[in-house]
C-alpha positions in Angstrom: -25.2 6.6 -19.5 -26.0 10.4 -20.2 -24.9 11.9 -23.4 -22.7 14.6 -21.4 -20.6 11.4 -20.0 -20.7 10.0 -23.5 -19.4 13.2 -25.3 -16.4 13.6 -22.5 -15.4 10.1 -22.9 -15.4 10.8 -26.9 -13.4 14.1 -26.4 -10.9 12.4 -24.0 -11.9 14.5 -20.9 -12.8 11.4 -19.0 -11.3 7.8 -19.1 -13.9 5.3 -19.2 -14.2 2.6 -16.7 -14.2 -1.0 -17.3 -17.9 -1.0 -16.7 -18.7 1.9 -18.8 -16.7 0.3 -21.9 -18.9 -2.7 -21.1 -21.9 -1.1 -21.3 -21.0 0.5 -24.7 -19.7 -2.8 -26.2 -23.4 -4.2 -25.3 -25.4 -1.1 -26.3 -23.6 -1.2 -29.6 -23.6 -4.9 -30.4 -19.7 -4.8 -30.8 -18.2 -7.9 -32.1 -17.3 -10.2 -29.1 -13.6 -10.4 -30.0 -13.4 -6.5 -30.5 -15.3 -6.3 -27.2 -13.0 -8.3 -25.2 -10.1 -6.3 -26.6 -11.9 -2.8 -25.8 -12.6 -4.1 -22.2 -9.1 -5.1 -22.0 -7.5 -1.7 -23.1 -10.1 0.0 -20.5 -8.7 -2.1 -17.6 -4.9 -0.9 -18.8 -6.0 2.5 -19.2 -7.6 2.2 -15.3 -4.4 0.7 -13.8 -1.1 2.7 -13.1 1.9 0.4 -12.5 5.1 1.9 -11.7 8.0 -0.8 -11.9 10.7 -0.4 -9.1 13.4 0.3 -11.5 11.6 3.4 -12.7 10.8 4.7 -9.6 14.3 4.2 -8.5 15.5 6.3 -11.4 13.3 9.1 -10.3 14.9 9.2 -6.6 13.8 8.2 -3.3 12.6 11.7 -2.3 10.3 11.8 -5.0 8.9 8.4 -4.3 8.2 9.4 -0.6 6.6 12.4 -1.5 4.3 10.5 -3.9 3.5 8.0 -1.2 2.7 11.1 1.3 0.6 12.7 -1.3 -1.7 9.6 -1.6 -1.9 9.1 2.3 -2.7 13.0 2.4 -5.7 12.4 0.0 -7.1 9.3 1.3 -9.1 8.8 4.3 -8.6 5.2 4.6 -5.6 3.5 3.5 -5.3 -0.5 3.7 -1.7 -2.4 3.5 -1.1 -6.1 3.2 2.5 -6.6 4.7 3.3 -10.3 4.1 7.0 -10.4 4.5 8.2 -7.2 6.6 6.8 -4.1 8.2 5.8 -1.2 6.2 7.7 2.2 6.3 5.0 4.0 7.9 5.2 1.6 10.7 9.0 1.3 11.2 11.2 2.7 14.0 14.0 4.7 12.6 16.6 2.0 13.2 14.3 -0.6 11.3 14.0 2.0 8.4 17.8 2.3 8.3 18.4 -1.3 8.1 15.8 -1.9 5.5 17.3 0.5 3.0 21.0 -0.4 3.6 20.8 -4.1 3.9 18.4 -4.5 0.9 18.6 -6.4 -2.7 19.5 -2.8 -4.2 20.9 -0.8 -1.4 20.3 2.7 -1.4 23.9 4.9 -1.8 24.8 6.8 1.5 24.2 10.2 0.0 20.2 9.4 0.2 19.8 7.8 3.4 19.3 11.1 5.3 16.6 12.0 2.8 15.3 8.4 3.1 14.7 8.9 7.2 13.4 12.4 6.7 10.7 11.1 4.2 9.9 8.1 6.5 9.4 10.4 9.3 7.1 12.6 7.3 4.8 9.8 6.5 4.8 8.4 10.2 3.4 11.8 11.3 0.3 11.0 9.1 -0.5 8.2 11.4 -1.5 10.7 14.4 -3.9 12.7 12.1 -7.7 12.4 13.4 -9.0 12.4 9.9 -6.9 9.3 8.8 -7.4 5.7 9.0 -4.9 2.9 8.5 -5.6 -0.7 8.4 -2.3 -2.9 8.5 -2.6 -6.7 7.7 0.5 -8.5 8.7 1.6 -12.2 8.4 3.3 -13.4 11.6 6.3 -14.1 9.2 6.6 -10.3 8.9 6.6 -9.6 12.7 9.4 -12.2 13.0 11.6 -11.3 10.3 14.7 -10.1 12.3 15.8 -7.0 11.0 17.5 -5.5 14.0 19.1 -7.3 17.2 16.9 -8.5 20.0 16.9 -5.2 21.6 15.9 -3.3 18.2 13.4 -6.0 17.4 11.9 -5.6 20.9 11.5 -1.8 20.4 10.0 -2.2 16.9 7.4 -4.4 18.2 6.3 -2.6 21.1 6.3 0.6 18.9 3.9 -1.2 16.5 1.6 -2.4 19.2 1.3 1.0 20.5 -0.1 2.5 17.3 -3.8 3.1 17.7 -5.6 0.9 15.7 -9.2 0.4 14.2 -8.1 -2.5 13.4 6.0 -1.5 -6.6 3.0 1.1 -6.4 -0.1 0.0 -8.1 -3.2 2.2 -8.4 -6.5 0.9 -9.6 -9.3 3.4 -10.7 -11.8 1.3 -11.9 -14.6 0.5 -9.4 -14.8 -3.3 -10.3 -10.9 -3.8 -9.7 -11.1 -1.8 -6.5 -13.9 -3.8 -5.1 -12.0 -6.9 -6.1 -9.0 -6.1 -3.9 -11.2 -4.8 -1.1 -13.1 -8.1 -1.0 -9.7 -9.8 -0.9 -8.5 -7.9 1.9 -11.5 -8.7 3.8 -11.0 -12.4 3.1 -7.5 -12.3 4.6 -8.7 -10.0 7.7 -11.3 -12.4 8.5 -8.6 -14.8 9.7 -6.6 -12.0 11.3 -6.3 -11.0 15.1 -7.6 -7.6 15.8 -7.6 -5.0 18.4 -6.4 -6.1 21.9 -6.2 -9.5 20.6 -3.6 -8.3 18.1 -1.7 -6.1 20.3 -1.1 -8.9 22.7 0.1 -11.3 20.0 2.7 -8.6 18.8 4.0 -8.0 22.3 4.2 -11.9 22.7 6.6 -12.0 20.0 8.4 -9.0 21.4 8.8 -11.1 24.4 10.0 -14.1 22.3 12.9 -11.6 21.2 13.4 -10.2 24.7 14.0 -14.2 25.9 16.6 -14.4 23.2 19.1 -12.1 24.9 
C-alpha cells in the first residue's frame, strides 16, 4: 500500500475498504479482538443501507431520483426479483396497482409523481450504453397484480424487453464480489434469451385462458 494512500486514509479523504483494513491490521500486528472490531467497522463504513421508513419520509420523488441517478451512473445493473416485477419493468397499470394496493399505500397526491418517476426510469432501458439483467422467480411472474387482460399485457411487455439476459449499496470489493457470485449462482438455474421469453409468454397465455 502506497504512503499516499495511507495518508489519504489517515486524513479522512478515502474510506478504507475491508481489504485495506485487513492488510493494515496484519502489518501492524493488531490484537486479534481489536483487529476484528476494526474490520467490522470498515464493513459498516463501506455499506450504506437506507431503511424504508427513512426513504418514505424523504418522499417518493426523491427516492425515484436516487434510483435514476444510480441507473444513470452504472453500465450494468443486476436485479433479483423474487416476489414481484421491479418498477423499471412494469407497465403503467401494474405500477399504479403496486403503489395503491401496498402495505403502506402512497397518498393520492403523490400518485402522479410516482407514475412520472417510473416512466423516466423505464426510458433508461432503451439506452444503448446500459445493460440490465433481471432475475425473476416464477412466483413473481404469476402474482396476479392486475386482472387477466392486464397481466397478459404486462407479461407480453416483459417478454418484449431486449435482453442480454430498501436500497443497499456496497462499496467494498469483497462484498460486491460476494453478491455478484450469489447472483451468478441463481442465474445458473435460470432460463435465458429465447427460452426465457417463451416461458414468460406461456405464463401470459395461462392468464389469457382464465378469461
